A tleap script that builds the chain and sets N, CA, C and O, in Angstrom:
source leaprc.protein.ff14SB
mol = sequence {
  NMET SER ALA ALA LEU TYR THR ARG GLU ILE
  LEU ARG LEU ALA VAL SER ILE PRO HIE GLN
  GLN ARG LEU ASP ASN PRO ASP GLY SER ALA
  GLU LEU ARG SER ARG THR CYS GLY SER LYS
  VAL ALA ALA ASP VAL THR LEU THR ASP THR
  GLY ALA LEU LYS ASP LEU GLY LEU GLU ILE
  ASN ALA CYS ALA LEU GLY GLN ALA SER ALA
  ALA ILE LEU ALA GLY GLN ALA VAL GLY LYS
  SER VAL THR ALA ILE GLU SER THR ARG SER
  ARG LEU ALA ALA PHE LEU GLU GLY THR ALA
  GLU THR PRO GLY GLY TRP PRO ASP MET ASP
  LYS LEU MET ALA ALA ARG ASP HIE LYS GLY
  ARG HIE ALA ALA ILE LEU LEU PRO TYR ASP
  THR VAL ILE ALA ALA PHE ALA ASP ALA VAL
  ALA ARG GLN GLU ALA CVAL
}
set mol.1.N position { 104.095 28.569 65.096 }
set mol.1.CA position { 103.561 29.625 64.807 }
set mol.1.C position { 103.437 30.635 65.221 }
set mol.1.O position { 103.489 30.767 66.444 }
set mol.2.N position { 103.200 31.882 64.294 }
set mol.2.CA position { 103.488 33.132 64.879 }
set mol.2.C position { 102.385 33.818 65.372 }
set mol.2.O position { 101.552 34.254 64.577 }
set mol.3.N position { 102.197 34.052 67.149 }
set mol.3.CA position { 100.476 34.875 67.300 }
set mol.3.C position { 100.440 35.775 66.853 }
set mol.3.O position { 99.344 36.322 66.970 }
set mol.4.N position { 101.618 36.642 65.982 }
set mol.4.CA position { 100.996 37.886 65.498 }
set mol.4.C position { 100.186 37.420 64.109 }
set mol.4.O position { 99.071 37.888 63.880 }
set mol.5.N position { 100.719 36.618 63.339 }
set mol.5.CA position { 100.244 36.025 61.995 }
set mol.5.C position { 98.602 34.880 61.788 }
set mol.5.O position { 97.664 34.790 60.996 }
set mol.6.N position { 99.010 34.301 62.871 }
set mol.6.CA position { 97.511 33.323 63.347 }
set mol.6.C position { 97.269 33.618 64.139 }
set mol.6.O position { 97.857 33.379 65.194 }
set mol.7.N position { 95.933 34.514 63.946 }
set mol.7.CA position { 95.357 34.995 65.034 }
set mol.7.C position { 94.024 34.436 65.626 }
set mol.7.O position { 93.414 33.689 64.861 }
set mol.8.N position { 93.677 34.573 66.375 }
set mol.8.CA position { 92.289 33.831 66.640 }
set mol.8.C position { 91.332 33.908 65.750 }
set mol.8.O position { 90.580 32.942 65.619 }
set mol.9.N position { 91.155 35.130 64.917 }
set mol.9.CA position { 90.207 35.211 63.858 }
set mol.9.C position { 90.467 33.998 62.609 }
set mol.9.O position { 89.839 33.044 62.151 }
set mol.10.N position { 91.865 34.708 62.365 }
set mol.10.CA position { 92.337 33.398 60.985 }
set mol.10.C position { 91.643 32.327 61.276 }
set mol.10.O position { 90.913 31.740 60.478 }
set mol.11.N position { 91.901 31.904 62.848 }
set mol.11.CA position { 92.045 30.374 63.225 }
set mol.11.C position { 90.061 30.077 63.347 }
set mol.11.O position { 89.272 29.148 63.518 }
set mol.12.N position { 90.059 31.316 63.161 }
set mol.12.CA position { 88.014 31.118 62.944 }
set mol.12.C position { 87.549 30.647 61.838 }
set mol.12.O position { 86.766 29.715 61.654 }
set mol.13.N position { 88.209 31.523 60.912 }
set mol.13.CA position { 87.762 31.455 59.678 }
set mol.13.C position { 88.388 30.075 59.156 }
set mol.13.O position { 87.572 29.314 58.635 }
set mol.14.N position { 89.489 29.718 59.209 }
set mol.14.CA position { 90.248 28.650 58.521 }
set mol.14.C position { 88.826 27.120 59.048 }
set mol.14.O position { 88.519 26.335 58.151 }
set mol.15.N position { 88.389 27.002 59.997 }
set mol.15.CA position { 87.713 25.765 60.359 }
set mol.15.C position { 85.862 26.179 59.617 }
set mol.15.O position { 85.031 25.271 59.648 }
set mol.16.N position { 85.515 27.401 59.096 }
set mol.16.CA position { 84.370 27.722 59.203 }
set mol.16.C position { 84.177 27.945 57.515 }
set mol.16.O position { 83.501 28.930 57.215 }
set mol.17.N position { 84.813 26.960 56.170 }
set mol.17.CA position { 84.886 27.052 55.153 }
set mol.17.C position { 83.561 27.189 54.461 }
set mol.17.O position { 83.212 26.019 54.307 }
set mol.18.N position { 82.617 27.970 53.952 }
set mol.18.CA position { 81.609 27.408 53.739 }
set mol.18.C position { 81.484 26.517 52.245 }
set mol.18.O position { 82.591 25.986 52.142 }
set mol.19.N position { 80.702 26.137 51.121 }
set mol.19.CA position { 80.626 25.109 50.317 }
set mol.19.C position { 81.734 23.858 49.958 }
set mol.19.O position { 81.863 23.256 48.892 }
set mol.20.N position { 82.406 23.704 51.100 }
set mol.20.CA position { 83.021 23.007 50.873 }
set mol.20.C position { 82.969 21.473 50.599 }
set mol.20.O position { 83.361 20.651 51.427 }
set mol.21.N position { 82.505 21.174 49.490 }
set mol.21.CA position { 81.891 19.761 48.952 }
set mol.21.C position { 81.832 20.276 47.577 }
set mol.21.O position { 81.092 21.050 46.970 }
set mol.22.N position { 83.080 19.434 47.245 }
set mol.22.CA position { 83.055 19.459 45.305 }
set mol.22.C position { 81.348 19.203 45.018 }
set mol.22.O position { 80.473 18.859 45.812 }
set mol.23.N position { 81.275 19.497 43.659 }
set mol.23.CA position { 79.752 19.762 43.003 }
set mol.23.C position { 79.750 18.720 42.397 }
set mol.23.O position { 80.865 18.434 41.963 }
set mol.24.N position { 78.502 17.586 42.035 }
set mol.24.CA position { 78.527 16.606 41.151 }
set mol.24.C position { 78.063 17.157 39.543 }
set mol.24.O position { 78.093 16.360 38.605 }
set mol.25.N position { 77.817 17.990 39.428 }
set mol.25.CA position { 77.635 18.327 37.851 }
set mol.25.C position { 78.193 19.809 37.571 }
set mol.25.O position { 77.339 20.682 37.420 }
set mol.26.N position { 79.622 20.191 37.485 }
set mol.26.CA position { 79.457 21.382 37.825 }
set mol.26.C position { 79.670 22.065 35.947 }
set mol.26.O position { 79.900 21.351 34.971 }
set mol.27.N position { 79.496 23.644 35.939 }
set mol.27.CA position { 79.782 23.943 34.576 }
set mol.27.C position { 81.406 24.133 34.254 }
set mol.27.O position { 81.844 23.932 33.121 }
set mol.28.N position { 82.386 24.605 35.540 }
set mol.28.CA position { 83.624 24.415 35.046 }
set mol.28.C position { 84.039 23.799 36.668 }
set mol.28.O position { 83.429 23.768 37.737 }
set mol.29.N position { 85.518 23.303 36.176 }
set mol.29.CA position { 86.233 22.845 37.330 }
set mol.29.C position { 88.091 23.381 37.194 }
set mol.29.O position { 88.611 23.642 36.109 }
set mol.30.N position { 88.640 23.430 38.193 }
set mol.30.CA position { 90.284 24.148 38.673 }
set mol.30.C position { 90.378 23.177 39.883 }
set mol.30.O position { 89.575 22.752 40.714 }
set mol.31.N position { 91.947 22.976 39.578 }
set mol.31.CA position { 92.524 22.702 40.769 }
set mol.31.C position { 94.273 23.190 40.255 }
set mol.31.O position { 95.032 22.777 39.378 }
set mol.32.N position { 94.330 23.816 40.877 }
set mol.32.CA position { 96.103 24.907 41.185 }
set mol.32.C position { 96.701 23.974 42.600 }
set mol.32.O position { 96.182 23.117 43.316 }
set mol.33.N position { 97.876 24.550 42.568 }
set mol.33.CA position { 98.700 24.368 43.715 }
set mol.33.C position { 99.838 25.104 43.734 }
set mol.33.O position { 100.480 25.213 42.690 }
set mol.34.N position { 100.237 25.676 44.819 }
set mol.34.CA position { 100.946 26.749 44.944 }
set mol.34.C position { 102.523 26.503 45.260 }
set mol.34.O position { 103.067 26.066 46.274 }
set mol.35.N position { 103.151 27.020 43.804 }
set mol.35.CA position { 104.671 26.285 43.973 }
set mol.35.C position { 105.693 26.736 44.846 }
set mol.35.O position { 106.869 26.373 44.858 }
set mol.36.N position { 104.777 28.078 46.029 }
set mol.36.CA position { 105.519 28.218 46.919 }
set mol.36.C position { 105.152 27.280 47.916 }
set mol.36.O position { 105.955 26.351 47.836 }
set mol.37.N position { 104.607 27.143 48.510 }
set mol.37.CA position { 104.147 26.583 49.888 }
set mol.37.C position { 103.133 24.914 49.198 }
set mol.37.O position { 102.265 24.544 49.990 }
set mol.38.N position { 103.222 24.297 48.260 }
set mol.38.CA position { 102.560 23.292 48.015 }
set mol.38.C position { 100.811 23.292 48.671 }
set mol.38.O position { 100.180 22.264 48.919 }
set mol.39.N position { 100.254 24.818 48.863 }
set mol.39.CA position { 98.676 24.722 48.954 }
set mol.39.C position { 98.172 24.573 47.550 }
set mol.39.O position { 98.658 24.909 46.470 }
set mol.40.N position { 96.775 23.822 47.961 }
set mol.40.CA position { 95.987 23.288 46.779 }
set mol.40.C position { 94.885 23.370 47.093 }
set mol.40.O position { 94.486 22.971 48.187 }
set mol.41.N position { 94.039 23.974 46.091 }
set mol.41.CA position { 93.082 23.986 46.174 }
set mol.41.C position { 92.061 23.326 44.684 }
set mol.41.O position { 92.659 23.367 43.609 }
set mol.42.N position { 91.000 22.912 44.670 }
set mol.42.CA position { 89.793 22.694 43.577 }
set mol.42.C position { 88.378 23.605 43.773 }
set mol.42.O position { 87.624 23.532 44.743 }
set mol.43.N position { 88.248 24.338 42.787 }
set mol.43.CA position { 86.845 24.741 42.744 }
set mol.43.C position { 86.173 24.319 41.538 }
set mol.43.O position { 86.719 23.977 40.489 }
set mol.44.N position { 84.850 24.378 41.801 }
set mol.44.CA position { 83.981 23.402 41.239 }
set mol.44.C position { 82.942 25.088 41.121 }
set mol.44.O position { 82.700 25.906 42.009 }
set mol.45.N position { 82.592 25.079 39.845 }
set mol.45.CA position { 81.294 25.944 40.145 }
set mol.45.C position { 80.487 25.999 39.305 }
set mol.45.O position { 80.815 25.333 38.323 }
set mol.46.N position { 79.231 26.662 39.184 }
set mol.46.CA position { 78.087 26.333 38.135 }
set mol.46.C position { 77.458 28.227 38.062 }
set mol.46.O position { 77.307 29.068 38.948 }
set mol.47.N position { 77.263 28.255 36.727 }
set mol.47.CA position { 76.885 29.717 36.633 }
set mol.47.C position { 75.363 29.708 36.238 }
set mol.47.O position { 74.583 28.836 35.857 }
set mol.48.N position { 75.246 31.556 36.586 }
set mol.48.CA position { 73.546 31.686 36.563 }
set mol.48.C position { 73.683 32.185 34.654 }
set mol.48.O position { 74.680 32.625 34.080 }
set mol.49.N position { 72.608 31.967 34.202 }
set mol.49.CA position { 72.299 32.737 32.659 }
set mol.49.C position { 73.053 33.726 32.098 }
set mol.49.O position { 73.287 33.808 30.892 }
set mol.50.N position { 73.587 34.763 33.254 }
set mol.50.CA position { 74.413 35.648 32.927 }
set mol.50.C position { 75.416 35.432 33.196 }
set mol.50.O position { 76.173 36.234 32.648 }
set mol.51.N position { 76.037 34.564 33.935 }
set mol.51.CA position { 77.651 34.411 34.184 }
set mol.51.C position { 77.975 34.579 35.383 }
set mol.51.O position { 79.086 34.551 35.913 }
set mol.52.N position { 76.759 34.793 35.884 }
set mol.52.CA position { 77.467 35.340 37.320 }
set mol.52.C position { 77.779 33.897 38.109 }
set mol.52.O position { 77.784 32.993 37.274 }
set mol.53.N position { 78.036 33.412 39.443 }
set mol.53.CA position { 78.264 32.346 40.054 }
set mol.53.C position { 77.185 31.802 40.919 }
set mol.53.O position { 76.781 32.468 41.872 }
set mol.54.N position { 76.691 30.624 40.644 }
set mol.54.CA position { 75.192 29.976 40.999 }
set mol.54.C position { 75.897 29.498 42.247 }
set mol.54.O position { 75.555 29.894 43.361 }
set mol.55.N position { 77.060 28.492 42.017 }
set mol.55.CA position { 77.377 27.515 43.370 }
set mol.55.C position { 78.548 27.280 43.091 }
set mol.55.O position { 79.024 27.289 41.956 }
set mol.56.N position { 79.148 27.033 44.167 }
set mol.56.CA position { 80.541 27.097 44.127 }
set mol.56.C position { 80.818 25.566 45.116 }
set mol.56.O position { 79.997 25.086 45.898 }
set mol.57.N position { 81.825 25.163 44.891 }
set mol.57.CA position { 82.332 23.718 45.475 }
set mol.57.C position { 83.543 23.787 45.986 }
set mol.57.O position { 84.151 23.231 45.072 }
set mol.58.N position { 84.416 24.078 46.833 }
set mol.58.CA position { 86.036 23.869 47.077 }
set mol.58.C position { 85.997 22.510 47.920 }
set mol.58.O position { 85.157 21.800 48.474 }
set mol.59.N position { 87.718 22.557 47.655 }
set mol.59.CA position { 88.057 21.218 48.043 }
set mol.59.C position { 89.306 21.978 49.035 }
set mol.59.O position { 88.956 23.084 48.624 }
set mol.60.N position { 90.001 22.183 49.610 }
set mol.60.CA position { 90.901 22.663 50.409 }
set mol.60.C position { 91.984 22.150 50.833 }
set mol.60.O position { 91.605 21.465 51.782 }
set mol.61.N position { 93.456 21.998 50.719 }
set mol.61.CA position { 94.751 21.493 51.508 }
set mol.61.C position { 95.643 22.672 51.569 }
set mol.61.O position { 96.321 22.836 50.555 }
set mol.62.N position { 95.806 23.566 52.563 }
set mol.62.CA position { 96.067 24.989 52.391 }
set mol.62.C position { 96.410 25.184 54.113 }
set mol.62.O position { 95.847 24.623 55.053 }
set mol.63.N position { 97.405 26.066 54.139 }
set mol.63.CA position { 97.631 26.562 55.836 }
set mol.63.C position { 96.642 27.257 56.597 }
set mol.63.O position { 95.583 27.136 55.982 }
set mol.64.N position { 96.489 27.868 57.547 }
set mol.64.CA position { 95.199 28.301 57.851 }
set mol.64.C position { 95.249 29.519 57.788 }
set mol.64.O position { 94.565 30.141 58.601 }
set mol.65.N position { 96.139 30.333 56.723 }
set mol.65.CA position { 95.396 32.085 56.185 }
set mol.65.C position { 95.169 31.657 54.736 }
set mol.65.O position { 94.731 32.558 54.020 }
set mol.66.N position { 95.416 30.228 54.031 }
set mol.66.CA position { 94.625 29.866 53.010 }
set mol.66.C position { 93.026 29.598 53.020 }
set mol.66.O position { 92.081 29.922 52.300 }
set mol.67.N position { 93.227 28.753 54.342 }
set mol.67.CA position { 92.037 28.269 54.509 }
set mol.67.C position { 91.308 29.529 54.686 }
set mol.67.O position { 90.262 29.638 54.047 }
set mol.68.N position { 91.740 30.683 55.580 }
set mol.68.CA position { 91.032 31.424 56.185 }
set mol.68.C position { 90.895 32.432 54.630 }
set mol.68.O position { 89.767 32.897 54.471 }
set mol.69.N position { 91.678 32.697 53.792 }
set mol.69.CA position { 90.845 33.233 52.593 }
set mol.69.C position { 90.387 32.593 51.656 }
set mol.69.O position { 90.448 33.238 50.609 }
set mol.70.N position { 89.826 31.324 51.521 }
set mol.70.CA position { 88.958 30.278 51.229 }
set mol.70.C position { 87.770 30.744 51.756 }
set mol.70.O position { 86.767 30.891 51.058 }
set mol.71.N position { 87.807 30.956 52.792 }
set mol.71.CA position { 86.576 31.246 53.680 }
set mol.71.C position { 85.945 32.161 53.650 }
set mol.71.O position { 84.742 31.903 53.692 }
set mol.72.N position { 86.249 33.433 53.580 }
set mol.72.CA position { 86.136 34.498 53.226 }
set mol.72.C position { 85.518 35.008 51.684 }
set mol.72.O position { 84.817 35.973 51.378 }
set mol.73.N position { 86.152 33.827 50.822 }
set mol.73.CA position { 85.910 34.449 49.154 }
set mol.73.C position { 84.795 33.379 48.880 }
set mol.73.O position { 84.057 33.560 47.912 }
set mol.74.N position { 84.589 32.003 49.873 }
set mol.74.CA position { 83.578 31.089 49.250 }
set mol.74.C position { 82.201 31.960 50.160 }
set mol.74.O position { 81.153 31.892 49.517 }
set mol.75.N position { 82.076 32.686 51.424 }
set mol.75.CA position { 81.500 33.452 51.955 }
set mol.75.C position { 80.695 35.058 51.100 }
set mol.75.O position { 79.778 35.677 51.642 }
set mol.76.N position { 81.122 35.337 50.140 }
set mol.76.CA position { 80.828 36.291 48.827 }
set mol.76.C position { 80.854 35.956 48.227 }
set mol.76.O position { 80.019 36.452 47.470 }
set mol.77.N position { 81.553 34.910 47.628 }
set mol.77.CA position { 81.163 34.603 45.791 }
set mol.77.C position { 80.499 34.514 45.078 }
set mol.77.O position { 80.647 34.748 43.879 }
set mol.78.N position { 79.216 34.002 45.853 }
set mol.78.CA position { 78.441 33.715 44.788 }
set mol.78.C position { 77.003 34.753 44.614 }
set mol.78.O position { 76.122 34.795 45.472 }
set mol.79.N position { 76.986 35.332 43.691 }
set mol.79.CA position { 76.363 35.675 42.938 }
set mol.79.C position { 77.217 37.028 42.321 }
set mol.79.O position { 76.659 38.060 41.950 }
set mol.80.N position { 78.533 36.815 42.299 }
set mol.80.CA position { 79.408 38.066 42.044 }
set mol.80.C position { 79.623 37.363 40.393 }
set mol.80.O position { 79.464 36.207 40.002 }
set mol.81.N position { 79.983 38.422 39.780 }
set mol.81.CA position { 80.585 38.275 38.372 }
set mol.81.C position { 81.727 37.376 38.953 }
set mol.81.O position { 82.032 36.874 40.034 }
set mol.82.N position { 82.315 37.449 37.356 }
set mol.82.CA position { 84.090 36.748 37.625 }
set mol.82.C position { 84.941 38.050 37.535 }
set mol.82.O position { 86.086 38.161 37.973 }
set mol.83.N position { 84.202 39.048 36.888 }
set mol.83.CA position { 84.627 40.275 37.130 }
set mol.83.C position { 85.285 41.013 38.431 }
set mol.83.O position { 86.325 41.654 38.576 }
set mol.84.N position { 83.861 40.517 39.618 }
set mol.84.CA position { 83.998 41.293 40.753 }
set mol.84.C position { 84.838 40.140 41.510 }
set mol.84.O position { 85.328 40.688 42.498 }
set mol.85.N position { 85.093 39.230 41.488 }
set mol.85.CA position { 85.948 38.087 41.935 }
set mol.85.C position { 87.275 38.843 41.674 }
set mol.85.O position { 88.061 39.254 42.527 }
set mol.86.N position { 87.405 38.984 39.807 }
set mol.86.CA position { 89.029 39.184 40.027 }
set mol.86.C position { 89.169 40.738 40.238 }
set mol.86.O position { 90.375 40.951 40.366 }
set mol.87.N position { 88.657 41.592 40.306 }
set mol.87.CA position { 88.778 43.117 40.918 }
set mol.87.C position { 89.207 42.661 42.779 }
set mol.87.O position { 89.998 43.316 43.459 }
set mol.88.N position { 88.835 42.046 43.021 }
set mol.88.CA position { 88.529 41.819 44.806 }
set mol.88.C position { 90.170 40.906 44.431 }
set mol.88.O position { 91.196 41.581 44.513 }
set mol.89.N position { 90.284 39.460 44.055 }
set mol.89.CA position { 91.861 39.221 44.544 }
set mol.89.C position { 92.671 40.469 43.889 }
set mol.89.O position { 93.745 40.602 44.476 }
set mol.90.N position { 92.413 41.807 42.438 }
set mol.90.CA position { 93.263 42.260 42.295 }
set mol.90.C position { 93.966 43.136 43.660 }
set mol.90.O position { 95.130 43.507 43.814 }
set mol.91.N position { 92.586 43.318 44.692 }
set mol.91.CA position { 92.759 44.329 45.380 }
set mol.91.C position { 94.314 43.782 46.997 }
set mol.91.O position { 95.191 44.264 47.714 }
set mol.92.N position { 93.527 42.355 46.600 }
set mol.92.CA position { 93.870 42.018 48.059 }
set mol.92.C position { 95.664 41.400 47.424 }
set mol.92.O position { 96.336 41.067 48.400 }
set mol.93.N position { 96.225 41.273 46.446 }
set mol.93.CA position { 97.007 41.179 45.512 }
set mol.93.C position { 97.885 42.679 46.215 }
set mol.93.O position { 98.745 42.762 47.092 }
set mol.94.N position { 97.426 43.377 45.648 }
set mol.94.CA position { 97.512 44.802 45.917 }
set mol.94.C position { 97.932 45.269 47.434 }
set mol.94.O position { 98.865 46.027 47.695 }
set mol.95.N position { 97.312 44.840 48.093 }
set mol.95.CA position { 97.551 45.164 49.541 }
set mol.95.C position { 98.854 44.205 50.426 }
set mol.95.O position { 99.701 44.476 51.277 }
set mol.96.N position { 98.354 42.753 49.528 }
set mol.96.CA position { 99.735 41.946 49.669 }
set mol.96.C position { 101.089 42.843 49.626 }
set mol.96.O position { 101.953 43.181 50.436 }
set mol.97.N position { 100.858 43.014 48.476 }
set mol.97.CA position { 102.028 43.451 47.843 }
set mol.97.C position { 102.936 45.172 48.663 }
set mol.97.O position { 104.099 45.573 48.649 }
set mol.98.N position { 101.851 45.630 49.167 }
set mol.98.CA position { 102.335 46.989 49.577 }
set mol.98.C position { 101.553 48.404 48.687 }
set mol.98.O position { 101.943 49.564 48.820 }
set mol.99.N position { 100.775 48.115 48.082 }
set mol.99.CA position { 100.306 49.429 46.879 }
set mol.99.C position { 99.153 49.706 47.445 }
set mol.99.O position { 98.467 50.689 47.166 }
set mol.100.N position { 98.819 48.650 48.467 }
set mol.100.CA position { 97.164 49.257 48.401 }
set mol.100.C position { 96.996 49.552 49.940 }
set mol.100.O position { 97.974 49.266 50.632 }
set mol.101.N position { 96.129 49.971 50.437 }
set mol.101.CA position { 96.069 50.840 52.244 }
set mol.101.C position { 95.586 49.363 53.009 }
set mol.101.O position { 96.268 48.805 53.868 }
set mol.102.N position { 94.125 48.812 52.452 }
set mol.102.CA position { 93.193 47.739 52.682 }
set mol.102.C position { 93.388 46.575 51.691 }
set mol.102.O position { 93.593 46.598 50.477 }
set mol.103.N position { 93.266 45.557 52.555 }
set mol.103.CA position { 93.078 44.146 51.514 }
set mol.103.C position { 91.683 44.344 50.565 }
set mol.103.O position { 91.715 43.851 49.437 }
set mol.104.N position { 90.345 45.124 51.046 }
set mol.104.CA position { 89.213 44.588 50.606 }
set mol.104.C position { 87.980 44.872 51.483 }
set mol.104.O position { 87.905 44.650 52.692 }
set mol.105.N position { 86.742 45.552 50.459 }
set mol.105.CA position { 85.726 45.219 51.114 }
set mol.105.C position { 84.842 44.468 51.712 }
set mol.105.O position { 83.939 44.768 52.493 }
set mol.106.N position { 85.252 43.238 51.184 }
set mol.106.CA position { 84.618 42.337 51.395 }
set mol.106.C position { 84.656 41.786 53.361 }
set mol.106.O position { 85.629 42.142 54.026 }
set mol.107.N position { 83.742 41.113 53.902 }
set mol.107.CA position { 83.539 41.071 54.840 }
set mol.107.C position { 84.728 40.110 55.476 }
set mol.107.O position { 85.064 39.047 54.955 }
set mol.108.N position { 85.433 40.767 56.941 }
set mol.108.CA position { 86.666 39.721 57.477 }
set mol.108.C position { 87.619 39.885 56.436 }
set mol.108.O position { 88.401 38.935 56.389 }
set mol.109.N position { 87.823 40.785 55.570 }
set mol.109.CA position { 88.911 40.660 54.603 }
set mol.109.C position { 90.082 41.426 55.767 }
set mol.109.O position { 91.276 41.144 55.672 }
set mol.110.N position { 89.738 42.097 56.507 }
set mol.110.CA position { 90.621 43.050 57.556 }
set mol.110.C position { 91.352 42.151 58.375 }
set mol.110.O position { 92.388 42.545 58.910 }
set mol.111.N position { 90.863 40.772 58.570 }
set mol.111.CA position { 91.776 39.570 59.323 }
set mol.111.C position { 92.782 39.273 58.699 }
set mol.111.O position { 93.625 38.608 59.302 }
set mol.112.N position { 93.051 39.682 57.216 }
set mol.112.CA position { 94.677 39.261 56.577 }
set mol.112.C position { 95.116 39.603 56.602 }
set mol.112.O position { 96.103 39.172 56.007 }
set mol.113.N position { 95.282 41.059 57.327 }
set mol.113.CA position { 95.854 42.216 57.169 }
set mol.113.C position { 97.297 41.595 58.253 }
set mol.113.O position { 98.428 41.970 57.945 }
set mol.114.N position { 97.184 41.037 58.983 }
set mol.114.CA position { 98.810 40.791 59.574 }
set mol.114.C position { 99.569 40.121 58.502 }
set mol.114.O position { 100.652 40.673 58.306 }
set mol.115.N position { 99.381 39.288 57.885 }
set mol.115.CA position { 99.807 38.469 56.465 }
set mol.115.C position { 100.610 39.217 55.519 }
set mol.115.O position { 101.392 38.591 54.805 }
set mol.116.N position { 100.513 40.552 55.417 }
set mol.116.CA position { 101.217 41.548 54.516 }
set mol.116.C position { 102.858 41.102 54.589 }
set mol.116.O position { 103.751 40.850 53.780 }
set mol.117.N position { 102.697 41.163 56.061 }
set mol.117.CA position { 104.526 41.285 55.862 }
set mol.117.C position { 105.133 39.864 55.868 }
set mol.117.O position { 106.346 39.836 56.076 }
set mol.118.N position { 104.507 38.671 55.677 }
set mol.118.CA position { 104.739 37.386 55.411 }
set mol.118.C position { 104.803 36.999 53.974 }
set mol.118.O position { 104.069 36.082 53.605 }
set mol.119.N position { 105.342 37.400 53.386 }
set mol.119.CA position { 105.545 37.084 51.396 }
set mol.119.C position { 105.530 35.364 51.345 }
set mol.119.O position { 104.785 34.766 50.568 }
set mol.120.N position { 106.241 34.826 52.064 }
set mol.120.CA position { 106.094 33.562 51.756 }
set mol.120.C position { 104.325 33.338 51.968 }
set mol.120.O position { 103.890 32.593 51.090 }
set mol.121.N position { 103.829 33.564 52.415 }
set mol.121.CA position { 102.173 32.982 52.736 }
set mol.121.C position { 101.257 33.862 51.418 }
set mol.121.O position { 100.219 33.331 51.024 }
set mol.122.N position { 101.512 34.627 51.060 }
set mol.122.CA position { 100.762 35.550 50.080 }
set mol.122.C position { 100.299 34.678 48.993 }
set mol.122.O position { 99.159 34.835 48.556 }
set mol.123.N position { 101.144 33.695 48.473 }
set mol.123.CA position { 100.518 32.475 47.077 }
set mol.123.C position { 99.337 31.760 48.174 }
set mol.123.O position { 98.297 31.388 47.630 }
set mol.124.N position { 99.431 31.593 49.400 }
set mol.124.CA position { 98.378 30.560 49.798 }
set mol.124.C position { 97.064 31.058 49.666 }
set mol.124.O position { 96.116 30.435 49.189 }
set mol.125.N position { 97.040 32.914 50.382 }
set mol.125.CA position { 96.012 33.340 50.132 }
set mol.125.C position { 95.316 33.848 49.055 }
set mol.125.O position { 94.130 34.177 49.013 }
set mol.126.N position { 96.019 33.879 48.326 }
set mol.126.CA position { 95.575 34.091 46.742 }
set mol.126.C position { 94.926 33.135 45.800 }
set mol.126.O position { 94.191 33.364 44.839 }
set mol.127.N position { 95.468 31.744 46.412 }
set mol.127.CA position { 95.165 30.683 45.254 }
set mol.127.C position { 93.906 30.131 45.217 }
set mol.127.O position { 93.364 29.605 44.246 }
set mol.128.N position { 93.228 30.361 46.943 }
set mol.128.CA position { 91.244 30.277 46.290 }
set mol.128.C position { 90.667 31.142 45.419 }
set mol.128.O position { 89.760 30.662 44.740 }
set mol.129.N position { 90.939 32.284 45.248 }
set mol.129.CA position { 90.674 33.007 44.084 }
set mol.129.C position { 91.080 32.933 43.132 }
set mol.129.O position { 90.230 33.201 42.283 }
set mol.130.N position { 92.590 32.542 42.487 }
set mol.130.CA position { 92.998 32.247 41.544 }
set mol.130.C position { 92.288 30.658 41.007 }
set mol.130.O position { 92.495 30.381 39.825 }
set mol.131.N position { 91.663 29.878 41.653 }
set mol.131.CA position { 91.544 28.586 41.229 }
set mol.131.C position { 90.185 29.137 40.804 }
set mol.131.O position { 90.182 29.150 39.573 }
set mol.132.N position { 88.943 29.631 41.323 }
set mol.132.CA position { 87.821 29.602 41.668 }
set mol.132.C position { 87.884 30.745 39.995 }
set mol.132.O position { 87.157 30.371 39.075 }
set mol.133.N position { 88.767 32.049 39.771 }
set mol.133.CA position { 88.402 32.461 38.577 }
set mol.133.C position { 88.536 31.546 37.637 }
set mol.133.O position { 87.618 31.475 36.820 }
set mol.134.N position { 89.911 30.442 37.473 }
set mol.134.CA position { 90.175 29.486 36.495 }
set mol.134.C position { 89.128 28.525 36.391 }
set mol.134.O position { 88.942 27.979 35.304 }
set mol.135.N position { 88.363 28.223 37.455 }
set mol.135.CA position { 87.155 27.421 37.263 }
set mol.135.C position { 85.594 27.934 36.584 }
set mol.135.O position { 84.707 27.246 36.080 }
set mol.136.N position { 85.670 29.307 36.786 }
set mol.136.CA position { 85.141 30.782 35.660 }
set mol.136.C position { 85.399 29.975 34.281 }
set mol.136.O position { 84.685 29.105 33.782 }
set mol.137.N position { 86.816 30.594 33.730 }
set mol.137.CA position { 87.601 30.153 32.537 }
set mol.137.C position { 87.104 28.999 31.898 }
set mol.137.O position { 86.701 28.915 30.737 }
set mol.138.N position { 87.175 28.007 32.865 }
set mol.138.CA position { 87.018 26.659 32.278 }
set mol.138.C position { 85.452 25.785 32.168 }
set mol.138.O position { 85.171 24.633 31.839 }
set mol.139.N position { 84.494 27.170 32.696 }
set mol.139.CA position { 83.017 27.084 32.528 }
set mol.139.C position { 83.025 27.613 30.717 }
set mol.139.O position { 82.420 27.024 29.821 }
set mol.140.N position { 83.855 28.818 30.561 }
set mol.140.CA position { 83.456 29.594 29.315 }
set mol.140.C position { 84.009 28.776 28.505 }
set mol.140.O position { 83.139 28.295 27.778 }
set mol.141.N position { 85.179 28.321 28.234 }
set mol.141.CA position { 85.770 27.411 28.001 }
set mol.141.C position { 84.925 26.127 27.320 }
set mol.141.O position { 85.078 25.773 26.151 }
set mol.142.N position { 83.965 25.473 28.317 }
set mol.142.CA position { 82.909 24.602 27.529 }
set mol.142.C position { 81.831 24.711 27.313 }
set mol.142.O position { 81.130 23.789 26.895 }
set mol.143.N position { 81.467 25.773 27.527 }
set mol.143.CA position { 80.336 26.390 27.152 }
set mol.143.C position { 80.748 26.891 25.709 }
set mol.143.O position { 80.125 26.673 24.670 }
set mol.144.N position { 81.691 27.465 25.826 }
set mol.144.CA position { 82.399 27.589 23.751 }
set mol.144.C position { 82.114 27.219 22.893 }
set mol.144.O position { 81.729 27.767 21.860 }
set mol.145.N position { 82.358 25.441 23.364 }
set mol.145.CA position { 82.992 24.023 22.814 }
set mol.145.C position { 81.699 23.434 22.585 }
set mol.145.O position { 81.555 22.464 21.841 }
set mol.146.N position { 80.510 24.132 23.359 }
set mol.146.CA position { 79.369 23.470 22.905 }
set mol.146.C position { 78.877 23.594 21.283 }
set mol.146.O position { 77.868 23.004 20.898 }
savepdb mol mol.pdb
quit
């Protein structure tokens, strides 16, 4: 492990992921795996009447960076719309690609700055966002099917 990459802050986040329990009766679910590193994230969501995230359940099997990213997401996502989560994911991806100066405005996002130069880790960092967004899509598809 690189000391510059796996900082104390990353490791602290990795062991403090909120909402780390699958939901019993979700509105939508998704499970994605990174082809790059093999990380796997499962997400369950329940939505409010307005479509905002009401509750979140996660199951994370990822490196410390993926876990830290999941902790940041889980700590901020409840109450947000899918559009807000997609926007945050886009900003984080732009930062990792080198086209944005900062990873975003959510608390602790700055802790991911050390990963910018480690392209092999970008997929694990974005995977929690992609999975929650896919769970939102599943919830909408289920609702439309009724």
